[in-house]
N, C-alpha and C positions, 0 to 999 in steps of 0.2 A: 235768258238762257236757263234751261232746266239743269238743276244740279244732278251730278251722276249718282246712281244708286249706291248706297253703302250697306255694309253688313247689318248695322243697327237699325237703319230705316226699314230694311227688308225683314229683319227679325220681328220688328213691331207689326208690320203688315201680316206676317204669318201668324203671330200670336193673336192678333185681332180676328183674323179669319177663323182660327180654331175656336175662339170664344163666341163669336157672333154666328158663324155658320155651322158650328159643330164639326169642322173639318179635322181629319187626322193630321198630325204634325208632318209626317213624311209626305203625304199627298200635297199639303199646303206648301211645303218647301219646294217640291218639284215645280209647282205652279208659279213660284215667285223668284227662283234663283237665276233665271236667264238674265244676262247682262252684268252679272257680278264676276269679277276676276276670281281666279282660283283661291287665293288667300282670303278674299272677302267672303266668298261662298262658304269656305270652311268655317270662318268665324261666325257667320250667320247661322249655320247648322248647329255649331257648338252652343251658341246662345239659346236657340229655340229648344233644342233637346235638353240643355241644362236647366233652363227655366221651367220647362214642363216637368222634368224629373224632380226638381227641388222646390216646387211652387209653394207648398204649405210651410216649409222651413223658411223660405224667403219672406213670406207674409208674416211669419212670427217675428222676424227681425225688423221688418219694415214697421210693423205695429208697435215695436218697442221704442221707436224713435219718431213716430208720427202722431200728431194730435188727433187724427181721425183713425178709426178702425179701418184696416185694409178693405174689408167688404163694403165700407161706406164711401170709398173713393170712386170718383167718376171714371169710367173707362174712357180712353185708354191710359189714364194716368197710372193706374196700378200696374199695367203692363210695362210702362216706361220705368217705374220704380223697380220692378222685378228684373228687368234687363240690366239696369245699373247695379243693383245689389248682387246679382249673380256674378257679374264681372269682378266686382270688388272682392267677393268672398271665395270665388272658385277659380278665377283665371289669373294666375300669377304673372303672366307675361303682359297683361294689360295694366298700365299704371292707374292707380286709383283716381288721379286727376283726370285722366282720359275718360274713365268710366263715368265720372260725375259730369264732366263738361258735355260729353256727347249726349248724355241723358237729358241734361238741361236743354240742349238744342232740339232734341226730339220733342220735348214739352212745348217749346216755343213754336215749333212748326205744326203742332197738333191744334185741335180746336180748344184745347185746355191750356193755351199759352200762358194765361195768367197764373197757372199753377207752377211755372218754372221755378219760382222761389221756393216752393215747398219741396220740389224734387231736389233742388240744390241742398237745402237744409238737411233733409232726411238722409240723402246719400253721403253727405260729408260726415254726419254723425256715425253712420255705419262704418265708413272708412276709418274714422278716428278711433273707433272701438272694436275694430275687426279682430284684435287679439284678446279682447276682454268682453265678449258678447254676453248678454244676459243668458243665464242657464235656462234650459227647458224644464219646467217642473216635472219631477219624476214620481210623484206620489201615485198617479194613476197611470199604469203601464200602457193602457190603450191610448190615452192622450199623448203620452211621451213618445211612444213609437210612431204614432200617426204623424206628429209634427216632425220628429227627428228624421224620418225616412220618407215623408210626404206621401203617405198612403191613407185613404179614408178610414175613419174609425171602424166602420162596419166590417171592412176587410181585415183590419188588424185584429178585431175581436174574433172573427171567424178563424183566423190563423192561430191565434193563441189557444183556442179550443182544440184545434187539430194538432198543434206542434209543441205547445208550451212556450215559455218566454224566451229561452235561449235560442231555440231553433227558429222561432218566428223572427227574431232580430237578425239571425244569419240569412234567412230568406229575404227579408226586406233589404238588407245590405247588398245581397247579390243582385236584387232588382236594380239597385242604383249603381252597380258596377258595369264594366264593359264586357259584353259577351265575346268570347273568342270567335274569330272568323274560321269556320270549318267548311271543308269541301269534301265531297265524296268522289273518289276516283272512278272514272269510266273504265271498267275492266275490259271493255270491247276495243279500247284504243291504246291503253297503256297500263302500267302498274304503279304502285305507290313510289317505289324507289326511282323509277325513270321520270315520273312526273315531278318529284321533289328536286331532282337534278336539273330538269328543264326550268323549273321555277327559280332555282338558285341562280341560273344564268341571267335571269331577268331581275335579280336583286331581291327576290322574295324568299323568305325563310319558311320552310315547310317541315313539320315534324309529325310523325304518326300520332293520331289521337290516342289518349291514354288507355282507352278500353274498348272503343267501338271500331271494329275492323273495317277497312276500306276507306277510312276517313283521315284527312290531314288537317292540322291546324296551321293557319298562315299568319305571318306578320310581315309588315313592310310592303303591303300590296299596292297601295295607290289605287288606281282605277282598274279593277279586276277585268272589266270587259275589254281593256286595251291589251291584255296579255295574250300572246300567241297561243298558249295551251287552252285558254278559254275559247278563242275563236275556232280552234281546232276541235272543240268538243271533248276535251280530255278530262273535264271535271264538271261537277254540278255543285253549286253552292247550296249547302243543306246542313241544318243542325243535326248533330248525331242522334238526337231523340227522334226526329222525323225519319232519319235513315233506318232506325230500328223497326219502324212500322213494317216496311217491306221484308226485313229480315225475319220478323216474327210471323208474318203472313206465310213465308215459305213458298212463294210462287216458283214454279219450275218450268224449264223449257217445254214448249208445246201446249201449255195450259191456256185457258181463257180466264181473263181477269177483268173485273169491273171496278173502276174507281169512281164512286158515286159523287163525291164532292172533290174533284181533282185539282182545281186551280190552286196554285200556279203550276202544278204538274210534277213537283219533286218526287212524290211517292210513286207515281206512274213511271217516271224515269228510272227510279231505283228498282222497281219491280222488273222493268225491261232489262236492266243490267243482270239481275239474278236469273232471268229467263234466257239470257244470251241472245236477246232480240228474236227469239223463236216462240211463236204462239200468237196470241191476240190480246191486246189491252184496249178496253173501251173507257176513255177518260171523259167524264161528264161535268158540265157546269151550266149554270143558267145563262151566262152572258157570252156572246160571241167574241167580244174583245179578249176575254180571258182564254177562250178556246184557241184563239189565234196565237196567243203567247205560248200555249202548250205545244201547238204544231211547230212554231218557230224553235222552241227549245228542243223538241224531238229531232228536228232537222239538224240543228247544230251538233247534237250529241250522236248523230248518225243512227237514229232508231227508226225502224220501219214498221214495228209491230203495233204502234200506237195509233188508234183512231179516236176522233173526238165526236161528241154528240151533245147538243143542247138539251138538257133534261133537268127537271126539278126532282130532287131526291125524294120528295113526298108523293110524287105522281106515279102510279103504277104503269108499267109497260109489260103487257101480257106476253109479248114475244121474247122477253128476257127471262121468263119464269124458269127456274131450274137450269139455266144455261151456263153458269159460270163456276169454275173450280174455286176461285178466290174472289171475294167481294170485300172491298175496302170502303169503310165509312169514316172519313175524317170530318167529323160533324162540325158545323158552325158552333162557336162557343164564346165564352167571355174573354178568352185570350189572356187570362191572368197568369199563365205560365210563361208568357213572352214579354213581360213588362220591361225587362232590360233592353229589349229591342224596339218595343213600342211603348214608350214611357207614359203616353196618355191613356193607355188601357186601364191604368190603376184608378182613374177617376170615374169609371162607370158607377152608377148608383145601384144599390142592392135591388131596387125595384126593377131595374132593366134586365135582371137575370132570371126573374121568375118564370118567364115564358120559355127560356132556352131548353130546359129538360123536356118539355112537351114537344118542341120542334125536333130535338135530338132523338127522342123516342119514336116519333112519327117516321123519321128518315130510316132509323134502324129497322122498324117494323116492315117498311116497304122494301128495303134492301134485302131482308132475309128471304123473301120469295125468290130472289134471283140466284140463290146458292143451290147448287146441285146436291142431291143426297150424298153425304160423305165429304162435302166441300167445306171450305173455311170462310168464316165471317170475322173480319177484324174491325173493331170500333176504336177510334182514337180521338183525342182532343188535345189542344194546347192550353189546357187549364189544369188546376190542381184541386178544384173543389169537388168533394164526393158527390154532391147533388147533380153535377153534370157528368160524372164518371161512373163509379161503381154502382151508384144508385140507379142510374139509367140502365146499365146492363143487368142489374138485379131484377128490375121490373120486367125487362125484355125476356129474361130467361124464365121468369115465372109464367109469362104469357105464351112462351114458345118452348114447350118441353122437348121439342125435337132438337133443340140446340143445348149444348153444354160447354162450359169453359174447358179449354184444353191447355194443360200445363206446357210451359216452354222454359228454356234455359238461356240466360244471357251471360256474357263475361262478368266477372266481378267489377264493380261493387254490387251488381244486382243478383246474379246467380240464379238459383232455381225459383220458379214462380208457380203459382197455382192457376195460371191462365190470365193474370192481369198484373199490371205494374203501374205505379205512379212514380214518375221521375221528377226530381227536384233539383233546381240549380245549386243549392247549397250542399246537397248530398252527392250528386252525380256529375256536376259540371255541365249539364245539358240544359236546354229549355225545360220548363215545367210541362210535363206531358203525361197523358194516360193512354195506355194501350191494353186492349183486351182481345184475346183470341178465342173464338168459339167454333165448335165443330158441329155440323149438321149430321144427324144419324144417317148411316148408310141405308 
């Protein structure tokens, strides 16, 4: 008789899939959670995200009590040790004995069953010393911050150069925190006060976002998609930073808008709200399955002005030349501004990022041709590195003198800008985001 799936068995499968196949944690979880009860699924997700978020710190403590260096351990043995150590060090509701014993059982059922004794010994040592763990050496700030917050040294070094020690540590800590759940109100169907009252009836607490208009922060939600206001299309799940893109773009009723890299559709939906669903929005993506999600989202929200098209942002479409009042380019990027939501994004190698500015620049160059004279071009990313942000727009503006940055104003803590802004989790409470507004000469 086959044993029922458990949270820890499934967490191990997910972590192995991420390591072996390069899968993203959220996608791997979706592929493996079927068959788990609600509490088991929640524990599995917590373990997977927690291990991913704290991997380098866990390895430091594992290495302190193991005769072998963590990177010399045979997989999936290291994954099993990380699962056990995470529960001991971070999950107060899991008894240490349960964390140790279930990890030993995982080792016995794996191809490394003979290593169950090592798992038992290492995790018992961590449990015995959990209140007196060895300190992380702090002589080298790069190494200390890298281990303490589980970010690669190259990224810590880059952030230290940008922000200095104190704010770098605040950024890294924010990455390891929990992002608030934020929604944008659909003004075509309700308003913030009415929606908050309806959510309260369902046991969900909603309060206005601290500084971004039209957004609410939620707590106590459970499954959002099961809520009546969600099914009725009264809100859109959207980080405030992403909501600001359409606000900065300033799309108006009756205009023509092109969203070059639209999936999953949030910025197109937000623009449609601002346009009162009057005008035309062409939302583009390479993949039909993503376009289908955009159409489904538009239908749920009651939006009729959105059309989808399969298109590569780098491929020219002569029929679109000069045809749009507003063009949005939310370019593919490193995602280093959304690490708190996608914790595995931090482990990208520096080499992986070298080609991104070229791709971003190519998309921006191509999209510029679609802006009518006097029209608006908005470039955005969900990263915080200048080489993917202002350096890309600097190069673009040098090569396209018919465009110039156009200043805009946002509520405090941003205020007046000179046409571009980088948002930071530790400063603004949003995702890390870059937004630049440019105007084409009339």
